[in-house]
LUMTORKE-559747 format. One record per residue (C-alpha): residue in one letter; x, y, z. Coordinates in pm, 1 decimal. Each point is the difference from the previous one (the first is absolute). Example, Ala and Ser with C-alpha at 12.3 -4.5 7.8 and 13.67 -1.06 7.14 Angstrom:
// LUMTORKE-559747
@aa:A; x:1230.0; y:-450.0; z:780.0
@aa:S; x:137.0; y:344.0; z:-66.0
This chain:
// LUMTORKE-559747
@aa:M; x:-12.6; y:1.4; z:-13.5
@aa:R; x:271.6; y:210.0; z:-59.1
@aa:K; x:102.0; y:261.3; z:-232.5
@aa:G; x:286.6; y:-173.3; z:-160.0
@aa:I; x:234.8; y:291.6; z:11.4
@aa:V; x:327.7; y:-187.7; z:-95.7
@aa:C; x:-90.5; y:-206.4; z:-289.8
@aa:A; x:-380.9; y:53.2; z:4.7
@aa:V; x:19.8; y:-435.2; z:58.8
@aa:V; x:-54.9; y:-144.2; z:295.7
@aa:C; x:159.9; y:-325.2; z:33.5
@aa:L; x:-231.9; y:-108.7; z:195.5
@aa:M; x:-231.2; y:100.0; z:297.3
@aa:V; x:112.9; y:-115.4; z:315.4
@aa:T; x:-154.8; y:34.6; z:346.7
@aa:I; x:-133.7; y:326.7; z:110.1
@aa:G; x:-183.1; y:168.1; z:270.4
@aa:L; x:-318.1; y:140.9; z:24.7
@aa:V; x:-150.1; y:217.4; z:316.3
@aa:A; x:-351.2; y:86.2; z:119.0
@aa:C; x:-99.7; y:195.3; z:254.9
@aa:G; x:-311.4; y:164.1; z:138.1
@aa:G; x:-289.6; y:-51.0; z:143.7
@aa:G; x:-365.6; y:-202.9; z:-11.3
@aa:G; x:7.1; y:-362.0; z:103.8
@aa:G; x:-99.3; y:-310.4; z:-151.7
@aa:S; x:-419.9; y:0.8; z:-57.2
@aa:S; x:-241.4; y:-239.7; z:-49.6
@aa:S; x:-78.0; y:-80.9; z:-369.4
@aa:G; x:-308.8; y:-189.2; z:-98.1
@aa:G; x:-88.2; y:-327.7; z:184.2
@aa:G; x:157.7; y:151.7; z:362.3
@aa:T; x:355.2; y:-47.5; z:-174.6
@aa:S; x:284.4; y:210.9; z:148.2
@aa:N; x:231.3; y:194.8; z:-226.4
@aa:A; x:356.0; y:-16.8; z:71.3
@aa:D; x:113.8; y:273.2; z:146.6
@aa:V; x:276.1; y:162.5; z:-224.4
@aa:G; x:18.5; y:349.5; z:112.1
@aa:G; x:356.8; y:111.3; z:76.3
@aa:Y; x:374.7; y:-2.1; z:-119.5
@aa:W; x:107.0; y:-307.6; z:-212.5
@aa:A; x:335.1; y:-55.9; z:-173.7
@aa:V; x:-55.3; y:-138.5; z:-348.8
@aa:Y; x:237.7; y:-216.2; z:-187.1
@aa:F; x:-39.4; y:-61.8; z:-369.4
@aa:D; x:152.0; y:-334.3; z:-171.0
@aa:S; x:310.0; y:-20.8; z:165.0
@aa:A; x:236.3; y:256.2; z:-208.1
@aa:G; x:-97.4; y:277.9; z:249.8
@aa:D; x:-100.4; y:367.5; z:-81.6
@aa:G; x:-272.5; y:-18.7; z:308.6
@aa:N; x:-161.7; y:263.8; z:194.4
@aa:Y; x:-241.0; y:83.7; z:313.6
@aa:W; x:-349.5; y:36.2; z:-73.9
@aa:N; x:-261.0; y:148.1; z:295.8
@aa:L; x:-323.9; y:-103.4; z:-41.2
@aa:T; x:-339.5; y:108.1; z:155.5
@aa:Q; x:-302.2; y:-208.4; z:16.9
@aa:N; x:-355.8; y:67.2; z:2.6
@aa:G; x:-188.2; y:-291.4; z:15.5
@aa:G; x:91.5; y:-173.8; z:-320.6
@aa:T; x:129.5; y:260.8; z:-177.0
@aa:L; x:373.5; y:123.1; z:-11.4
@aa:T; x:216.0; y:295.7; z:-64.1
@aa:G; x:330.0; y:29.3; z:7.3
@aa:Q; x:335.5; y:163.1; z:-55.6
@aa:Y; x:351.2; y:-53.5; z:-47.7
@aa:S; x:193.5; y:102.8; z:283.1
@aa:C; x:311.8; y:55.0; z:-151.7
@aa:L; x:125.5; y:140.1; z:-318.6
@aa:G; x:-275.6; y:230.8; z:-191.2
@aa:K; x:-306.9; y:-86.2; z:203.0
@aa:E; x:-209.6; y:-164.9; z:-217.7
@aa:S; x:-342.9; y:-82.8; z:16.2
@aa:F; x:-226.0; y:-295.5; z:-69.5
@aa:T; x:-312.7; y:-189.0; z:107.5
@aa:G; x:-109.9; y:-323.6; z:86.4
@aa:T; x:-249.8; y:-248.1; z:176.9
@aa:I; x:6.1; y:-295.2; z:241.9
@aa:N; x:-235.1; y:-289.0; z:-30.9
@aa:N; x:16.8; y:-207.5; z:275.0
@aa:N; x:344.0; y:-94.7; z:-7.2
@aa:T; x:91.8; y:89.4; z:-375.3
@aa:I; x:161.3; y:365.6; z:-60.2
@aa:T; x:-29.1; y:141.5; z:-332.2
@aa:I; x:195.1; y:308.7; z:-104.7
@aa:S; x:-53.5; y:266.7; z:-305.0
@aa:W; x:318.2; y:190.3; z:-37.1
@aa:Q; x:35.7; y:266.0; z:-252.9
@aa:R; x:359.1; y:112.9; z:-61.9
@aa:P; x:89.5; y:348.4; z:-84.3
@aa:S; x:116.9; y:-181.1; z:-322.2
@aa:S; x:-339.5; y:-112.6; z:-133.1
@aa:V; x:62.6; y:-351.8; z:88.0
@aa:T; x:-295.3; y:-161.4; z:230.3
@aa:L; x:122.8; y:-293.0; z:235.6
@aa:T; x:-276.4; y:-193.9; z:133.8
@aa:M; x:129.0; y:-200.1; z:292.7
@aa:T; x:-183.3; y:-301.3; z:206.7
@aa:G; x:125.9; y:-154.7; z:304.8
@aa:T; x:-157.9; y:-228.4; z:302.0
@aa:V; x:44.5; y:137.9; z:334.3
@aa:S; x:139.2; y:-226.5; z:289.0
@aa:G; x:53.4; y:169.6; z:339.5
@aa:S; x:290.4; y:232.3; z:-66.4
@aa:N; x:43.5; y:-142.8; z:-333.6
@aa:I; x:-111.3; y:59.1; z:-348.0
@aa:Q; x:100.6; y:-307.1; z:-218.4
@aa:N; x:-68.2; y:-191.1; z:-305.0
@aa:G; x:-26.8; y:363.1; z:-155.5
@aa:T; x:-8.4; y:36.7; z:-401.6
@aa:Y; x:29.7; y:339.6; z:-241.8
@aa:T; x:-100.9; y:84.9; z:-329.5
@aa:A; x:100.7; y:327.6; z:-173.8
@aa:T; x:-77.0; y:188.7; z:-301.0
@aa:G; x:153.4; y:-135.7; z:-330.3
@aa:G; x:-21.2; y:-369.7; z:166.2
@aa:S; x:294.7; y:-10.9; z:269.8
@aa:S; x:-72.2; y:-193.3; z:308.1
@aa:G; x:160.5; y:-133.6; z:284.7
@aa:T; x:6.3; y:-56.8; z:386.5
@aa:W; x:5.7; y:164.5; z:332.1
@aa:S; x:-58.9; y:-53.9; z:303.4
@aa:A; x:-26.4; y:268.3; z:334.8
@aa:V; x:73.8; y:-0.7; z:366.8
@aa:K; x:-165.2; y:203.8; z:287.5
@aa:H; x:266.1; y:310.9; z:115.2
@aa:S; x:-62.3; y:88.7; z:346.1
@aa:A; x:61.6; y:393.2; z:-39.9
@aa:V; x:52.3; y:292.6; z:-285.0
@aa:P; x:339.4; y:-133.0; z:-188.6
@aa:T; x:299.0; y:213.8; z:19.5
@aa:E; x:186.0; y:175.3; z:-277.2
@aa:K; x:301.3; y:-297.6; z:22.4
@aa:E; x:-288.8; y:-262.7; z:-17.9
@aa:C; x:-145.9; y:141.4; z:-294.3
@aa:V; x:332.6; y:10.5; z:-136.4
@aa:I; x:66.0; y:-348.9; z:84.4
@aa:Q; x:-329.9; y:-122.4; z:-147.6
@aa:T; x:22.2; y:163.4; z:-374.3
@aa:A; x:382.3; y:-174.7; z:-33.0
@aa:Y; x:-90.2; y:-193.6; z:-339.6
@aa:A; x:223.9; y:-216.9; z:-173.4
@aa:F; x:12.5; y:-87.2; z:-383.6
@aa:C; x:110.6; y:-186.8; z:-251.1
@aa:T; x:13.3; y:89.4; z:-360.6
@aa:Y; x:103.1; y:-102.4; z:-355.7
@aa:M; x:163.0; y:246.9; z:-221.1
@aa:T; x:-80.8; y:-86.8; z:-370.2
@aa:S; x:278.6; y:264.6; z:-99.8
@aa:T; x:280.0; y:-154.6; z:191.4
@aa:N; x:-118.3; y:-391.2; z:-14.3
@aa:K; x:51.7; y:-5.7; z:368.9
@aa:Y; x:-208.5; y:-6.9; z:351.2
@aa:Y; x:40.1; y:227.9; z:260.6
@aa:A; x:-97.7; y:55.8; z:372.8
@aa:G; x:-77.5; y:370.7; z:175.8
@aa:F; x:-187.1; y:114.0; z:331.2
@aa:E; x:-192.9; y:301.9; z:29.1
@aa:V; x:-90.6; y:153.0; z:335.7
@aa:D; x:-200.9; y:301.5; z:62.1
@aa:D; x:129.2; y:222.4; z:216.9
@aa:P; x:-185.8; y:346.3; z:-10.8
@aa:T; x:125.0; y:156.4; z:320.0
@aa:A; x:382.0; y:-130.2; z:-67.4
@aa:L; x:15.9; y:-194.4; z:325.1
@aa:V; x:248.0; y:-271.7; z:-158.2
@aa:Q; x:366.9; y:124.8; z:-6.7
@aa:T; x:138.7; y:-335.7; z:-232.0
@aa:A; x:-170.9; y:-314.7; z:-139.6
@aa:N; x:178.9; y:-266.4; z:-137.9
@aa:M; x:-113.4; y:-328.6; z:-222.7
@aa:S; x:72.0; y:-323.2; z:-3.8
@aa:V; x:-131.9; y:-318.1; z:-189.2
@aa:S; x:60.3; y:-360.6; z:130.6
@aa:G; x:209.0; y:-170.7; z:-254.2
@aa:I; x:185.9; y:323.7; z:-138.5
@aa:A; x:317.0; y:82.6; z:103.1
@aa:G; x:49.2; y:376.1; z:173.8
@aa:S; x:-301.1; y:319.3; z:79.5
@aa:A; x:-93.7; y:265.7; z:-167.5
@aa:A; x:-80.9; y:345.8; z:157.6
@aa:L; x:-336.8; y:169.9; z:-34.9
@aa:T; x:3.4; y:354.2; z:-127.7
@aa:Y; x:-243.7; y:273.5; z:101.5
@aa:N; x:-207.1; y:230.3; z:-240.6
@aa:L; x:212.3; y:-190.4; z:-296.9
@aa:G; x:16.9; y:267.8; z:-267.3
@aa:G; x:-215.4; y:240.6; z:181.1
@aa:T; x:-245.3; y:-158.5; z:-170.6
@aa:N; x:-169.7; y:-244.8; z:236.7
@aa:P; x:-9.7; y:222.0; z:353.8
@aa:G; x:-17.8; y:-133.7; z:332.3
@aa:V; x:79.8; y:-336.2; z:-132.1
@aa:W; x:298.7; y:-246.0; z:28.6
@aa:L; x:81.4; y:-220.8; z:-299.9
@aa:V; x:289.8; y:-230.0; z:-91.8
@aa:S; x:238.6; y:140.7; z:-260.0
@aa:P; x:101.2; y:-157.5; z:-243.9
@aa:L; x:-215.9; y:-322.3; z:96.0
@aa:V; x:197.3; y:-314.4; z:58.2
@aa:L; x:54.3; y:-254.9; z:-324.3
@aa:V; x:-149.1; y:-340.3; z:169.5
@aa:S; x:20.8; y:-186.5; z:-342.7
@aa:S; x:38.5; y:26.3; z:-403.0
@aa:G; x:-142.1; y:-140.5; z:-293.2
@aa:A; x:-342.1; y:-138.9; z:-42.1
@aa:M; x:-65.2; y:-228.3; z:326.1
@aa:P; x:-96.3; y:171.8; z:255.8
@aa:P; x:118.1; y:-3.3; z:349.9
@aa:T; x:-92.5; y:-295.3; z:216.6
@aa:F; x:-244.8; y:130.4; z:239.3
@aa:P; x:-76.4; y:77.9; z:255.3
@aa:L; x:243.3; y:272.5; z:100.6
@aa:N; x:58.7; y:77.3; z:342.1
@aa:Y; x:89.2; y:356.4; z:78.7
@aa:T; x:147.9; y:225.2; z:324.4
@aa:L; x:-66.1; y:331.4; z:12.5
@aa:Q; x:232.9; y:216.6; z:244.1
@aa:L; x:-133.7; y:312.8; z:150.0
@aa:N; x:171.3; y:233.7; z:148.1
@aa:F; x:-181.9; y:267.7; z:198.2
@aa:K; x:144.8; y:330.1; z:119.6
@aa:D; x:-115.6; y:-87.5; z:377.8
@aa:S; x:272.5; y:-245.6; z:-33.1
@aa:T; x:-198.9; y:-326.8; z:-57.0
@aa:T; x:22.6; y:-269.6; z:-242.1
@aa:I; x:-270.1; y:-218.8; z:-78.1
@aa:D; x:11.9; y:-277.6; z:-313.7
@aa:V; x:-302.9; y:-36.1; z:-218.9
@aa:F; x:-60.3; y:-368.1; z:-174.5
@aa:R; x:-169.8; y:-43.8; z:-331.7
@aa:T; x:-31.7; y:-273.1; z:-213.3
@aa:V; x:-43.2; y:46.5; z:-421.1
@aa:T; x:-155.9; y:-303.7; z:-139.9
@aa:S; x:-20.0; y:151.2; z:-389.6
@aa:Y; x:162.6; y:274.4; z:-204.2
@aa:G; x:-190.6; y:266.3; z:-207.6
@aa:T; x:138.8; y:139.1; z:-337.9
@aa:T; x:131.3; y:353.9; z:-101.1
@aa:F; x:124.8; y:109.4; z:-296.0
């Protein structure tokens, strides 16, 4: 669900974070069955490559309204029917995302999504206890990808992290099975404000045969408050750029 700044291609989506907030408890639907109580903050995960976020979800009976808690404050609507949650999310890019999942206590499981244009995938969510901090938002948005460049006939690995308030001092990516590490650059070329990107991308393999998946990525984020956090992502396929 990412904008795909680097290659316009996402290697695969990963696990992402959703958050919900708000009021309103579960309510009875027809037949006396109670809707699950989903009001509150949720960390949402898409697939397994990352690019997560937090959502702030408000419930009024079976009707849901929500907002991104990090980056952009986008809004969405939805419904809850017993333990089935449905979200309709109109992105600024005019892409509509339709999501369904099953609520089980403090988890949303078996989530699937479809987007305008035919893309689809899986998602899950975990209840979050409080408003996410700016640092938690940075960590949640960390997004790994793999892309095949037709111009070079090679496969490359990369990482992208949103850091709009410049909390991170340095960032480095490594990929299992690939020697060495690669530094991320902030505000690369002045065209990606508030974003850390791997540059240049890391060569994974050459030729017609793609690399062996899954690829396991580690992102080391060194924050200006002197804390260091390792973020792990798994990429299971590649995209294509020209």
